[in-house]
N, C-alpha and C positions, 0 to 999 in steps of 0.2 A: 526406365519405365518399360517393362517387358510384359507382353500379354496381348489380348484381343480387345480392340476398341470398335464398338459398333456405332456407325454414324448413319443417320437418316439423311441421305444426300438431297439437297434442294435442287430445284430446277435451275438451269442456266449455269450449273457448275459441272465441269468435267470431273471424272474420278481423280485425275491428277491434281486438279484444283483443291479437292478435299484433302488429298495427301499432303499437299504443300501447306495448307492451313494447319493440319494436325502435327506436322513436323515442328512448327513453331510452338504449338500448344504443349507438345510433349517434350520439347527441347531435345529432339533427336533427329538425326538424318535417316535413321533406320526405320522406315515405315513402308510396308507394301500392302497391296490389297488382293483379295482372292478372286476378283472378277469385276470388270468395268460395267458401268451404267452409261447409257447415252446421256449427253448433256441435259436434254429436256426431261429425262426420266427422274423419278424420285425413289427413295426407299433405301433398303438395307445395303450398306457398303461395309464389308468386313475388312478391317485393317489389323495387321499384325505389327507390333512395335518392338523395337530393340532386338534382343537376341531371339525373340520369337519369330522374326522374319525368316529364320532358317527353316521353319516348319512349313512355309508356304507351299512348297512343291509336294508335300506329303499329306495335305488335308484331303480327306475322302471327297470324291466327286459326287456330292449329294445333289438331289434335285433342288430346284429353286421355285419359289412361288411368286405369282404376280397378280395384280389387278390391272386389267387393261381396258381402255375405252376405245371405241372406234365409231366412225361415221360411214354410212353406206352412200353410194352414188358419187364418190369422189376418189380419185387416185392421184398420187404424187410421185415424184422421182425418188424420194427417200423412203416411201412407205409410211410416212407419218405426216401430220398436219403442218409441220414446219418446213416441208419441202415445197418445190414448185409444182403447182397443179398441172397434171398432164391430161386429165380427163374428168369431166363433170357431167352427170346425167340425172334425170329424175329417177328416184328409186322409192318404191313403196314396199317396205319389207316389214314383216311381223316378227315378233319374238319367237313364235312357233317355227317360222321358216328358218331363222338363225339356228335354233336348237336342232332342227332336222338335219342340218349339214355338219354339225359339230362332230358326230361320231366318226366321220371320215378322217379326222385329224387327231384322233386319240391313238395311243399305243406307239408302235414303231412306225415312223414316217420318214420320207425324204423331203428335204426342203432346200431351195436355192438361196444362198446368202444374198442379201440385198447389195446393190452396187455401193450404197453408202454404208460400208462396214469396214472393219479393220482387217479383214481377211487379206492375206498376201497372195498375189499372183505374179510370178516372175520377179519377185523381190520388191513389188510395189503394192501399197495398200489399195484396196478397191475404191475407197473414198477419194484417194488422190486421183485415180483415173476418172472417177465420176465428175470431179470438179474440173477436169480437163475436157469434159463433154464426151468422154469415151464410155462405151458399154462393151464388156467382154463376156465371153462364155464362162459360166461358173459351174463347177461340178456340184451336183446335189450332195447333201450331207445327211447322214442318218442321225436322227434325234428321237427322243422318246417323250411322249406327253402322257403323264399319268392322269391328269385331271384337266378337263376343258368344259366349263359349264357357263351357261348364261346366268348372270347374277343380277341383271337389271336392264331396263330398256325404256326408251322414250320413242315410241314408234312414230309419233307425229314429227319429231325432229330427226328421225333416222339415226339415233344414237343408241349404242348398246354397250353393256359392261360384261366382261368375261373374268372368271376366276381360272387361273392356269397354274398347274404344277408340272414342271418339265425338267428334262435333263439339262446339264450345263451345256452351253453352246447353242441353245435353241434361240432363234430370232423370232421374237413375238411379232415384229412388223411383218415378217414373212408369213407367219400363221394367219394374220389378219388379211394380208393380200390374197392368200389362197382361199380364205373364207369368202372374200368379195368375189373372187372368180367363180366359186361354187354357187353363189347367190345370183350370178349373172349381171351384177350391177357395179362391181368394184367396191373397195372399202379402204380406208386409211386409218391408222392409229391416231387417236387424239390425246391420249394420256396413258402413262405407264408408271406403275409403282411396284417395286420389288418388295414383297412383304416378308420373305424369308430366304435365307441363304446360309449354307454350311451348318444347318441345324439351328440357326439363331433367327428369332422373329423381330419384327419391327417395333414391338412394344418395349424391347430392351435397348433400342437404338437411341442415341442422343442426337438432337439437332446440333448444328454447328454453334448456334448461340448458347445452347446449354453447355456444350463442351468448353466454350470460351469462358463462360461464367465459372465453371468448376475449376478451370485452369487458373484463373485469377485468384481463386480462394485456396489454391494448392490442394484441391480435392479430386482432380481428374484421375490420378493414379488409382484412387479407390474404386473407380468405375471400370477398370480394366478387368477382363475376364481371363482366368488362367488358361494358358494355351492348350492344356490337356483336354479342356472341354470340347475342343474341335475334334477330338478323337474318341468321343464318348461311345461310339458304336463298336469300338474295339474292346477286347477283353483286357484284364488287368493282371499284372504280375508283380509281386512284391519280392524284392531280393534282400538277402542279409548283407551285412557290412562287407564281407569278403567279395561276394558276387557283385555288389553295387560298385565297388572299386574296379573290379575286372571289367564290368560293362562300360563304365565311364572311360576306360582306357582302351576300348575297342575290342576286347576279348569276346569270343562267342560264349553263350550261356547254354547249358544243357536244357533241352526242351522236354520237360517231363510231361507236358500236356498234349503233345503231338498236335500242335496247332497248325492251321492252314492259312490263317490271316495274321496281320500284324497285331501286336499287343502293346498296351501302355505299360511302361516299366517304372516302378517306384522303389524307393528305399524303405527301410523299416520304419522311418519317421513320417512316411507319407509324402516325401518330396518327389515330384515328377522328375525322372531322369531322362526320358526320351521314349522313342519307339524302337521295337525290335521286330524282326520278321523271321519266320522259319526258313531254313536253308535247304530243307528236304533231306537233310542228313542227320537229323536229330538234334540240331542246335538252333539257337536264336541269335541272329546277328543284328547289330544296331543299324538302323536306317536313318535315325535322327537322334542327336544328343542335345538335350537342353543344357546349355553351358552353365546355367546357374547351379546345376547339380555338381559341378566340378569344384 
């Protein structure tokens, strides 16, 4: 089973838990994912199976989309509602006030990774240090937020919903913490759902129960997405039989299109062979070979 499997991750599952389940369902040890989700988050988890796992490091770094809920007047050590409360205060915030501070966090911004995150400092994960009761200095990181909009509110309850489109590596908890600081009352994330990743939306993702049912009927493989769909933003190059053979054996191919970006490579029958990239000297060299083309 080679291809892309989209899973709608449930709460209380780590990304590795989902991988472990899908290894059993797909009867393969070769499964990797394109980006973790916190255990209490839900939504799109993009898995690559079988030989397609070799493509993981080459998938374009596309933006991701989220629906996030948060509460004002409360702060926790993790930045979400599942952590220890560190501050609680009365807060009377309107939707207009939330909308007014959002422009500060659009575009290119710097954010501090939360202590409860997988970032490594001196060889140790931040969450490991946090569990030891330690807080360390963290360098701010540059991220980009394309969209940050108020999508719903319950002002009486102090609850608000955001729609977010952002670069990979953005911590939504940190965005909400910063919004709380801007509002002057603190805020913490209460729910998070990733609605799109790597160009795939949640509507195409299977729940684990759906994946199990399909596996039992021997139909799960039919729901795999061809790996070349992950590279849809790249151009396409079709090779004849001779050049297909040469490409699959590592030879450079003459670049007649004077390309500047990677290109999807196919043989004359439409079989995806892999990715090639321009070398600046008039040739295309392979950067990923899909072994099924061999």
